[in-house]
N, CA, C, O and CB atoms as a CASP TS submission, in Angstrom:
PFRMAT TS
TARGET T0000
AUTHOR 0000-0000-0000
METHOD Language model
MODEL 1
PARENT N/A
ATOM      1  N   MET     1     215.344 115.341 344.286  1.00  0.00           N
ATOM      2  CA  MET     1     214.894 116.493 345.058  1.00  0.00           C
ATOM      3  C   MET     1     214.538 117.631 344.096  1.00  0.00           C
ATOM      4  O   MET     1     215.265 117.896 343.139  1.00  0.00           O
ATOM      5  CB  MET     1     215.989 116.944 346.076  1.00  0.00           C
ATOM      6  N   ASP     2     213.425 118.290 344.359  1.00  0.00           N
ATOM      7  CA  ASP     2     212.959 119.389 343.505  1.00  0.00           C
ATOM      8  C   ASP     2     213.620 120.694 343.934  1.00  0.00           C
ATOM      9  O   ASP     2     213.499 121.111 345.085  1.00  0.00           O
ATOM     10  CB  ASP     2     211.413 119.520 343.565  1.00  0.00           C
ATOM     11  N   HIS     3     214.315 121.330 343.006  1.00  0.00           N
ATOM     12  CA  HIS     3     214.997 122.590 343.306  1.00  0.00           C
ATOM     13  C   HIS     3     214.308 123.776 342.651  1.00  0.00           C
ATOM     14  O   HIS     3     214.929 124.812 342.414  1.00  0.00           O
ATOM     15  CB  HIS     3     216.445 122.526 342.854  1.00  0.00           C
ATOM     16  N   SER     4     213.033 123.622 342.362  1.00  0.00           N
ATOM     17  CA  SER     4     212.276 124.710 341.741  1.00  0.00           C
ATOM     18  C   SER     4     212.092 125.856 342.721  1.00  0.00           C
ATOM     19  O   SER     4     211.957 125.648 343.927  1.00  0.00           O
ATOM     20  CB  SER     4     210.908 124.209 341.247  1.00  0.00           C
ATOM     21  N   VAL     5     212.089 127.052 342.189  1.00  0.00           N
ATOM     22  CA  VAL     5     211.815 128.240 342.995  1.00  0.00           C
ATOM     23  C   VAL     5     210.308 128.264 343.244  1.00  0.00           C
ATOM     24  O   VAL     5     209.516 128.193 342.304  1.00  0.00           O
ATOM     25  CB  VAL     5     212.312 129.570 342.279  1.00  0.00           C
ATOM     26  N   ARG     6     209.921 128.363 344.505  1.00  0.00           N
ATOM     27  CA  ARG     6     208.508 128.340 344.864  1.00  0.00           C
ATOM     28  C   ARG     6     207.828 129.649 344.511  1.00  0.00           C
ATOM     29  O   ARG     6     208.418 130.726 344.590  1.00  0.00           O
ATOM     30  CB  ARG     6     208.343 128.052 346.346  1.00  0.00           C
ATOM     31  N   SER     7     206.588 129.523 344.126  1.00  0.00           N
ATOM     32  CA  SER     7     205.789 130.702 343.797  1.00  0.00           C
ATOM     33  C   SER     7     205.587 131.560 345.039  1.00  0.00           C
ATOM     34  O   SER     7     205.369 131.029 346.127  1.00  0.00           O
ATOM     35  CB  SER     7     204.427 130.291 343.199  1.00  0.00           C
ATOM     36  N   PRO     8     205.657 132.877 344.890  1.00  0.00           N
ATOM     37  CA  PRO     8     205.419 133.767 346.025  1.00  0.00           C
ATOM     38  C   PRO     8     203.930 134.026 346.273  1.00  0.00           C
ATOM     39  O   PRO     8     203.574 134.833 347.131  1.00  0.00           O
ATOM     40  CB  PRO     8     206.133 135.083 345.800  1.00  0.00           C
ATOM     41  N   CYS     9     203.071 133.349 345.527  1.00  0.00           N
ATOM     42  CA  CYS     9     201.628 133.576 345.649  1.00  0.00           C
ATOM     43  C   CYS     9     201.158 133.327 347.080  1.00  0.00           C
ATOM     44  O   CYS     9     201.522 132.331 347.704  1.00  0.00           O
ATOM     45  CB  CYS     9     200.856 132.668 344.673  1.00  0.00           C
ATOM     46  N   VAL    10     200.342 134.256 347.588  1.00  0.00           N
ATOM     47  CA  VAL    10     199.768 134.120 348.928  1.00  0.00           C
ATOM     48  C   VAL    10     198.245 134.029 348.850  1.00  0.00           C
ATOM     49  O   VAL    10     197.552 134.228 349.847  1.00  0.00           O
ATOM     50  CB  VAL    10     200.189 135.306 349.822  1.00  0.00           C
ATOM     51  N   SER    11     197.738 133.729 347.669  1.00  0.00           N
ATOM     52  CA  SER    11     196.292 133.580 347.425  1.00  0.00           C
ATOM     53  C   SER    11     195.498 134.810 347.855  1.00  0.00           C
ATOM     54  O   SER    11     194.400 134.698 348.399  1.00  0.00           O
ATOM     55  CB  SER    11     195.762 132.355 348.161  1.00  0.00           C
ATOM     56  N   ASN    12     196.072 135.980 347.601  1.00  0.00           N
ATOM     57  CA  ASN    12     195.418 137.246 347.891  1.00  0.00           C
ATOM     58  C   ASN    12     195.551 138.125 346.647  1.00  0.00           C
ATOM     59  O   ASN    12     196.073 139.238 346.699  1.00  0.00           O
ATOM     60  CB  ASN    12     196.041 137.941 349.160  1.00  0.00           C
ATOM     61  N   CYS    13     195.064 137.591 345.535  1.00  0.00           N
ATOM     62  CA  CYS    13     195.263 138.231 344.233  1.00  0.00           C
ATOM     63  C   CYS    13     194.343 139.439 344.053  1.00  0.00           C
ATOM     64  O   CYS    13     193.118 139.333 344.113  1.00  0.00           O
ATOM     65  CB  CYS    13     195.025 137.224 343.109  1.00  0.00           C
ATOM     66  N   LYS    14     194.969 140.565 343.833  1.00  0.00           N
ATOM     67  CA  LYS    14     194.231 141.788 343.556  1.00  0.00           C
ATOM     68  C   LYS    14     195.170 142.720 342.815  1.00  0.00           C
ATOM     69  O   LYS    14     196.137 143.228 343.382  1.00  0.00           O
ATOM     70  CB  LYS    14     193.683 142.449 344.870  1.00  0.00           C
ATOM     71  N   LEU    15     194.874 142.940 341.537  1.00  0.00           N
ATOM     72  CA  LEU    15     195.741 143.785 340.724  1.00  0.00           C
ATOM     73  C   LEU    15     195.423 145.260 340.932  1.00  0.00           C
ATOM     74  O   LEU    15     194.261 145.653 341.031  1.00  0.00           O
ATOM     75  CB  LEU    15     195.604 143.421 339.247  1.00  0.00           C
ATOM     76  N   ASP    16     196.478 146.070 340.997  1.00  0.00           N
ATOM     77  CA  ASP    16     196.281 147.513 341.084  1.00  0.00           C
ATOM     78  C   ASP    16     196.214 148.100 339.676  1.00  0.00           C
ATOM     79  O   ASP    16     196.178 147.356 338.696  1.00  0.00           O
ATOM     80  CB  ASP    16     197.420 148.181 341.906  1.00  0.00           C
ATOM     81  N   GLU    17     196.198 149.402 339.572  1.00  0.00           N
ATOM     82  CA  GLU    17     196.071 150.071 338.275  1.00  0.00           C
ATOM     83  C   GLU    17     197.285 149.840 337.370  1.00  0.00           C
ATOM     84  O   GLU    17     197.208 150.053 336.160  1.00  0.00           O
ATOM     85  CB  GLU    17     195.869 151.560 338.484  1.00  0.00           C
ATOM     86  N   ASN    18     198.393 149.411 337.949  1.00  0.00           N
ATOM     87  CA  ASN    18     199.605 149.125 337.177  1.00  0.00           C
ATOM     88  C   ASN    18     199.777 147.630 336.895  1.00  0.00           C
ATOM     89  O   ASN    18     200.836 147.192 336.446  1.00  0.00           O
ATOM     90  CB  ASN    18     200.826 149.648 337.919  1.00  0.00           C
ATOM     91  N   GLU    19     198.727 146.857 337.162  1.00  0.00           N
ATOM     92  CA  GLU    19     198.737 145.405 336.982  1.00  0.00           C
ATOM     93  C   GLU    19     199.796 144.724 337.843  1.00  0.00           C
ATOM     94  O   GLU    19     200.479 143.800 337.399  1.00  0.00           O
ATOM     95  CB  GLU    19     198.969 145.064 335.524  1.00  0.00           C
ATOM     96  N   ILE    20     199.920 145.200 339.089  1.00  0.00           N
ATOM     97  CA  ILE    20     200.796 144.593 340.088  1.00  0.00           C
ATOM     98  C   ILE    20     199.896 143.940 341.137  1.00  0.00           C
ATOM     99  O   ILE    20     198.966 144.568 341.644  1.00  0.00           O
ATOM    100  CB  ILE    20     201.771 145.660 340.739  1.00  0.00           C
ATOM    101  N   CYS    21     200.178 142.684 341.457  1.00  0.00           N
ATOM    102  CA  CYS    21     199.378 141.972 342.447  1.00  0.00           C
ATOM    103  C   CYS    21     199.685 142.507 343.849  1.00  0.00           C
ATOM    104  O   CYS    21     200.849 142.598 344.241  1.00  0.00           O
ATOM    105  CB  CYS    21     199.649 140.448 342.374  1.00  0.00           C
ATOM    106  N   GLY    22     198.658 142.854 344.589  1.00  0.00           N
ATOM    107  CA  GLY    22     198.827 143.360 345.951  1.00  0.00           C
ATOM    108  C   GLY    22     199.214 142.286 346.945  1.00  0.00           C
ATOM    109  O   GLY    22     199.659 142.601 348.048  1.00  0.00           O
ATOM    110  N   GLY    23     199.055 141.028 346.581  1.00  0.00           N
ATOM    111  CA  GLY    23     199.409 139.926 347.472  1.00  0.00           C
ATOM    112  C   GLY    23     200.864 139.507 347.355  1.00  0.00           C
ATOM    113  O   GLY    23     201.557 139.340 348.358  1.00  0.00           O
ATOM    114  N   CYS    24     201.321 139.337 346.114  1.00  0.00           N
ATOM    115  CA  CYS    24     202.683 138.827 345.914  1.00  0.00           C
ATOM    116  C   CYS    24     203.612 139.819 345.219  1.00  0.00           C
ATOM    117  O   CYS    24     204.810 139.562 345.101  1.00  0.00           O
ATOM    118  CB  CYS    24     202.633 137.557 345.111  1.00  0.00           C
ATOM    119  N   PHE    25     203.079 140.942 344.763  1.00  0.00           N
ATOM    120  CA  PHE    25     203.857 142.022 344.151  1.00  0.00           C
ATOM    121  C   PHE    25     204.432 141.682 342.784  1.00  0.00           C
ATOM    122  O   PHE    25     205.310 142.387 342.287  1.00  0.00           O
ATOM    123  CB  PHE    25     204.970 142.405 345.058  1.00  0.00           C
ATOM    124  N   ARG    26     203.941 140.605 342.170  1.00  0.00           N
ATOM    125  CA  ARG    26     204.375 140.302 340.805  1.00  0.00           C
ATOM    126  C   ARG    26     203.505 141.059 339.816  1.00  0.00           C
ATOM    127  O   ARG    26     202.369 141.429 340.114  1.00  0.00           O
ATOM    128  CB  ARG    26     204.315 138.778 340.525  1.00  0.00           C
ATOM    129  N   THR    27     204.067 141.282 338.626  1.00  0.00           N
ATOM    130  CA  THR    27     203.275 141.873 337.555  1.00  0.00           C
ATOM    131  C   THR    27     202.341 140.795 337.007  1.00  0.00           C
ATOM    132  O   THR    27     202.543 139.604 337.245  1.00  0.00           O
ATOM    133  CB  THR    27     204.193 142.462 336.424  1.00  0.00           C
ATOM    134  N   LEU    28     201.335 141.221 336.284  1.00  0.00           N
ATOM    135  CA  LEU    28     200.409 140.271 335.677  1.00  0.00           C
ATOM    136  C   LEU    28     201.159 139.299 334.769  1.00  0.00           C
ATOM    137  O   LEU    28     200.893 138.098 334.800  1.00  0.00           O
ATOM    138  CB  LEU    28     199.318 141.010 334.885  1.00  0.00           C
ATOM    139  N   ASP    29     202.086 139.801 333.966  1.00  0.00           N
ATOM    140  CA  ASP    29     202.870 138.919 333.097  1.00  0.00           C
ATOM    141  C   ASP    29     203.697 137.918 333.899  1.00  0.00           C
ATOM    142  O   ASP    29     203.816 136.757 333.506  1.00  0.00           O
ATOM    143  CB  ASP    29     203.789 139.746 332.201  1.00  0.00           C
ATOM    144  N   GLU    30     204.263 138.354 335.012  1.00  0.00           N
ATOM    145  CA  GLU    30     205.046 137.434 335.844  1.00  0.00           C
ATOM    146  C   GLU    30     204.169 136.330 336.411  1.00  0.00           C
ATOM    147  O   GLU    30     204.606 135.184 336.506  1.00  0.00           O
ATOM    148  CB  GLU    30     205.733 138.192 336.983  1.00  0.00           C
ATOM    149  N   VAL    31     202.951 136.654 336.785  1.00  0.00           N
ATOM    150  CA  VAL    31     202.010 135.645 337.292  1.00  0.00           C
ATOM    151  C   VAL    31     201.657 134.672 336.171  1.00  0.00           C
ATOM    152  O   VAL    31     201.710 133.456 336.354  1.00  0.00           O
ATOM    153  CB  VAL    31     200.719 136.318 337.859  1.00  0.00           C
ATOM    154  N   ILE    32     201.298 135.214 335.020  1.00  0.00           N
ATOM    155  CA  ILE    32     200.868 134.383 333.899  1.00  0.00           C
ATOM    156  C   ILE    32     201.971 133.428 333.444  1.00  0.00           C
ATOM    157  O   ILE    32     201.701 132.259 333.170  1.00  0.00           O
ATOM    158  CB  ILE    32     200.430 135.262 332.735  1.00  0.00           C
ATOM    159  N   PHE    33     203.197 133.910 333.362  1.00  0.00           N
ATOM    160  CA  PHE    33     204.283 133.114 332.803  1.00  0.00           C
ATOM    161  C   PHE    33     205.144 132.406 333.853  1.00  0.00           C
ATOM    162  O   PHE    33     206.180 131.836 333.512  1.00  0.00           O
ATOM    163  CB  PHE    33     205.151 133.989 331.966  1.00  0.00           C
ATOM    164  N   TRP    34     204.732 132.436 335.122  1.00  0.00           N
ATOM    165  CA  TRP    34     205.525 131.823 336.195  1.00  0.00           C
ATOM    166  C   TRP    34     205.858 130.368 335.895  1.00  0.00           C
ATOM    167  O   TRP    34     207.016 129.965 335.999  1.00  0.00           O
ATOM    168  CB  TRP    34     204.778 131.915 337.521  1.00  0.00           C
ATOM    169  N   SER    35     204.878 129.591 335.531  1.00  0.00           N
ATOM    170  CA  SER    35     205.110 128.146 335.349  1.00  0.00           C
ATOM    171  C   SER    35     206.057 127.834 334.191  1.00  0.00           C
ATOM    172  O   SER    35     206.683 126.774 334.182  1.00  0.00           O
ATOM    173  CB  SER    35     203.787 127.436 335.117  1.00  0.00           C
ATOM    174  N   SER    36     206.173 128.721 333.232  1.00  0.00           N
ATOM    175  CA  SER    36     207.082 128.476 332.110  1.00  0.00           C
ATOM    176  C   SER    36     208.406 129.226 332.247  1.00  0.00           C
ATOM    177  O   SER    36     209.256 129.148 331.360  1.00  0.00           O
ATOM    178  CB  SER    36     206.412 128.869 330.812  1.00  0.00           C
ATOM    179  N   SER    37     208.584 129.945 333.340  1.00  0.00           N
ATOM    180  CA  SER    37     209.831 130.686 333.563  1.00  0.00           C
ATOM    181  C   SER    37     210.919 129.739 334.078  1.00  0.00           C
ATOM    182  O   SER    37     210.631 128.735 334.730  1.00  0.00           O
ATOM    183  CB  SER    37     209.605 131.852 334.571  1.00  0.00           C
ATOM    184  N   THR    38     212.160 130.077 333.774  1.00  0.00           N
ATOM    185  CA  THR    38     213.285 129.297 334.301  1.00  0.00           C
ATOM    186  C   THR    38     213.466 129.610 335.780  1.00  0.00           C
ATOM    187  O   THR    38     212.940 130.607 336.277  1.00  0.00           O
ATOM    188  CB  THR    38     214.594 129.599 333.513  1.00  0.00           C
ATOM    189  N   ASN    39     214.204 128.766 336.477  1.00  0.00           N
ATOM    190  CA  ASN    39     214.482 129.043 337.884  1.00  0.00           C
ATOM    191  C   ASN    39     215.239 130.353 338.051  1.00  0.00           C
ATOM    192  O   ASN    39     215.045 131.060 339.040  1.00  0.00           O
ATOM    193  CB  ASN    39     215.278 127.899 338.502  1.00  0.00           C
ATOM    194  N   GLU    40     216.094 130.679 337.098  1.00  0.00           N
ATOM    195  CA  GLU    40     216.841 131.940 337.170  1.00  0.00           C
ATOM    196  C   GLU    40     215.896 133.132 337.044  1.00  0.00           C
ATOM    197  O   GLU    40     216.045 134.125 337.755  1.00  0.00           O
ATOM    198  CB  GLU    40     217.919 131.996 336.067  1.00  0.00           C
ATOM    199  N   GLU    41     214.927 133.032 336.139  1.00  0.00           N
ATOM    200  CA  GLU    41     213.941 134.105 335.981  1.00  0.00           C
ATOM    201  C   GLU    41     213.067 134.223 337.228  1.00  0.00           C
ATOM    202  O   GLU    41     212.768 135.324 337.691  1.00  0.00           O
ATOM    203  CB  GLU    41     213.061 133.854 334.739  1.00  0.00           C
ATOM    204  N   LYS    42     212.669 133.083 337.758  1.00  0.00           N
ATOM    205  CA  LYS    42     211.850 133.093 338.981  1.00  0.00           C
ATOM    206  C   LYS    42     212.612 133.717 340.138  1.00  0.00           C
ATOM    207  O   LYS    42     212.056 134.510 340.897  1.00  0.00           O
ATOM    208  CB  LYS    42     211.411 131.666 339.352  1.00  0.00           C
ATOM    209  N   GLN    43     213.890 133.358 340.275  1.00  0.00           N
ATOM    210  CA  GLN    43     214.688 133.917 341.362  1.00  0.00           C
ATOM    211  C   GLN    43     214.862 135.421 341.209  1.00  0.00           C
ATOM    212  O   GLN    43     214.870 136.147 342.203  1.00  0.00           O
ATOM    213  CB  GLN    43     216.050 133.242 341.419  1.00  0.00           C
ATOM    214  N   ALA    44     215.000 135.895 339.978  1.00  0.00           N
ATOM    215  CA  ALA    44     215.111 137.337 339.736  1.00  0.00           C
ATOM    216  C   ALA    44     213.830 138.047 340.174  1.00  0.00           C
ATOM    217  O   ALA    44     213.886 139.150 340.718  1.00  0.00           O
ATOM    218  CB  ALA    44     215.399 137.620 338.238  1.00  0.00           C
ATOM    219  N   ILE    45     212.691 137.427 339.941  1.00  0.00           N
ATOM    220  CA  ILE    45     211.418 138.003 340.385  1.00  0.00           C
ATOM    221  C   ILE    45     211.373 138.040 341.908  1.00  0.00           C
ATOM    222  O   ILE    45     211.008 139.057 342.498  1.00  0.00           O
ATOM    223  CB  ILE    45     210.219 137.191 339.825  1.00  0.00           C
ATOM    224  N   ILE    46     211.743 136.933 342.542  1.00  0.00           N
ATOM    225  CA  ILE    46     211.768 136.867 344.011  1.00  0.00           C
ATOM    226  C   ILE    46     212.688 137.952 344.567  1.00  0.00           C
ATOM    227  O   ILE    46     212.335 138.635 345.529  1.00  0.00           O
ATOM    228  CB  ILE    46     212.234 135.464 344.494  1.00  0.00           C
ATOM    229  N   ASP    47     213.857 138.108 343.968  1.00  0.00           N
ATOM    230  CA  ASP    47     214.813 139.125 344.427  1.00  0.00           C
ATOM    231  C   ASP    47     214.234 140.533 344.293  1.00  0.00           C
ATOM    232  O   ASP    47     214.504 141.396 345.128  1.00  0.00           O
ATOM    233  CB  ASP    47     216.126 139.023 343.631  1.00  0.00           C
ATOM    234  N   ARG    48     213.442 140.767 343.252  1.00  0.00           N
ATOM    235  CA  ARG    48     212.850 142.090 343.037  1.00  0.00           C
ATOM    236  C   ARG    48     211.714 142.363 344.014  1.00  0.00           C
ATOM    237  O   ARG    48     211.573 143.484 344.503  1.00  0.00           O
ATOM    238  CB  ARG    48     212.341 142.214 341.605  1.00  0.00           C
ATOM    239  N   ILE    49     210.905 141.352 344.302  1.00  0.00           N
ATOM    240  CA  ILE    49     209.720 141.594 345.138  1.00  0.00           C
ATOM    241  C   ILE    49     209.989 141.492 346.640  1.00  0.00           C
ATOM    242  O   ILE    49     209.209 142.014 347.436  1.00  0.00           O
ATOM    243  CB  ILE    49     208.639 140.618 344.769  1.00  0.00           C
ATOM    244  N   THR    50     211.070 140.835 347.038  1.00  0.00           N
ATOM    245  CA  THR    50     211.344 140.656 348.470  1.00  0.00           C
ATOM    246  C   THR    50     211.411 141.985 349.229  1.00  0.00           C
ATOM    247  O   THR    50     210.798 142.088 350.292  1.00  0.00           O
ATOM    248  CB  THR    50     212.651 139.901 348.655  1.00  0.00           C
ATOM    249  N   PRO    51     212.120 143.002 348.742  1.00  0.00           N
ATOM    250  CA  PRO    51     212.132 144.280 349.470  1.00  0.00           C
ATOM    251  C   PRO    51     210.735 144.917 349.549  1.00  0.00           C
ATOM    252  O   PRO    51     210.414 145.583 350.533  1.00  0.00           O
ATOM    253  CB  PRO    51     213.104 145.254 348.796  1.00  0.00           C
ATOM    254  N   LEU    52     209.917 144.716 348.528  1.00  0.00           N
ATOM    255  CA  LEU    52     208.560 145.264 348.544  1.00  0.00           C
ATOM    256  C   LEU    52     207.719 144.589 349.616  1.00  0.00           C
ATOM    257  O   LEU    52     206.976 145.248 350.343  1.00  0.00           O
ATOM    258  CB  LEU    52     207.894 145.101 347.170  1.00  0.00           C
ATOM    259  N   LYS    53     207.844 143.263 349.709  1.00  0.00           N
ATOM    260  CA  LYS    53     207.104 142.521 350.729  1.00  0.00           C
ATOM    261  C   LYS    53     207.564 142.914 352.135  1.00  0.00           C
ATOM    262  O   LYS    53     206.746 143.058 353.044  1.00  0.00           O
ATOM    263  CB  LYS    53     207.276 141.007 350.518  1.00  0.00           C
ATOM    264  N   GLU    54     208.874 143.084 352.308  1.00  0.00           N
ATOM    265  CA  GLU    54     209.419 143.466 353.608  1.00  0.00           C
ATOM    266  C   GLU    54     208.943 144.861 354.001  1.00  0.00           C
ATOM    267  O   GLU    54     208.600 145.094 355.160  1.00  0.00           O
ATOM    268  CB  GLU    54     210.954 143.415 353.585  1.00  0.00           C
ATOM    269  N   ALA    55     208.919 145.783 353.053  1.00  0.00           N
ATOM    270  CA  ALA    55     208.450 147.142 353.328  1.00  0.00           C
ATOM    271  C   ALA    55     206.983 147.130 353.729  1.00  0.00           C
ATOM    272  O   ALA    55     206.584 147.861 354.635  1.00  0.00           O
ATOM    273  CB  ALA    55     208.657 148.046 352.103  1.00  0.00           C
ATOM    274  N   LYS    56     206.179 146.312 353.069  1.00  0.00           N
ATOM    275  CA  LYS    56     204.760 146.218 353.399  1.00  0.00           C
ATOM    276  C   LYS    56     204.597 145.652 354.809  1.00  0.00           C
ATOM    277  O   LYS    56     203.754 146.127 355.569  1.00  0.00           O
ATOM    278  CB  LYS    56     204.010 145.337 352.364  1.00  0.00           C
ATOM    279  N   ALA    57     205.387 144.648 355.164  1.00  0.00           N
ATOM    280  CA  ALA    57     205.304 144.049 356.487  1.00  0.00           C
ATOM    281  C   ALA    57     205.674 145.067 357.571  1.00  0.00           C
ATOM    282  O   ALA    57     205.031 145.104 358.620  1.00  0.00           O
ATOM    283  CB  ALA    57     206.220 142.822 356.573  1.00  0.00           C
ATOM    284  N   LYS    58     206.690 145.883 357.337  1.00  0.00           N
ATOM    285  CA  LYS    58     207.086 146.911 358.296  1.00  0.00           C
ATOM    286  C   LYS    58     206.009 147.965 358.445  1.00  0.00           C
ATOM    287  O   LYS    58     205.760 148.463 359.543  1.00  0.00           O
ATOM    288  CB  LYS    58     208.393 147.561 357.871  1.00  0.00           C
ATOM    289  N   HIS    59     205.372 148.301 357.334  1.00  0.00           N
ATOM    290  CA  HIS    59     204.324 149.320 357.340  1.00  0.00           C
ATOM    291  C   HIS    59     203.099 148.873 358.150  1.00  0.00           C
ATOM    292  O   HIS    59     202.403 149.700 358.739  1.00  0.00           O
ATOM    293  CB  HIS    59     203.909 149.649 355.905  1.00  0.00           C
ATOM    294  N   LYS    60     202.846 147.566 358.172  1.00  0.00           N
ATOM    295  CA  LYS    60     201.694 147.029 358.894  1.00  0.00           C
ATOM    296  C   LYS    60     201.891 147.055 360.399  1.00  0.00           C
ATOM    297  O   LYS    60     200.915 147.042 361.148  1.00  0.00           O
ATOM    298  CB  LYS    60     201.416 145.616 358.447  1.00  0.00           C
ATOM    299  N   LYS    61     203.144 147.093 360.856  1.00  0.00           N
ATOM    300  CA  LYS    61     203.420 147.045 362.296  1.00  0.00           C
ATOM    301  C   LYS    61     203.029 148.315 362.988  1.00  0.00           C
ATOM    302  O   LYS    61     203.198 148.434 364.202  1.00  0.00           O
ATOM    303  CB  LYS    61     204.873 146.771 362.547  1.00  0.00           C
TER
END
């Protein structure tokens, strides 16, 4: 069974002026190095971006 942390990519890539993706909220470096990151590093990214994604979802309502 694969226990890899899934990419948060939503195929809506658009970097802002701070090189943050508007679709998944990862930094450009996080996107570039995702495939070579450990599961612990990936989970830390997910933990950081989850509140941002939730805030965006609330704002859309």
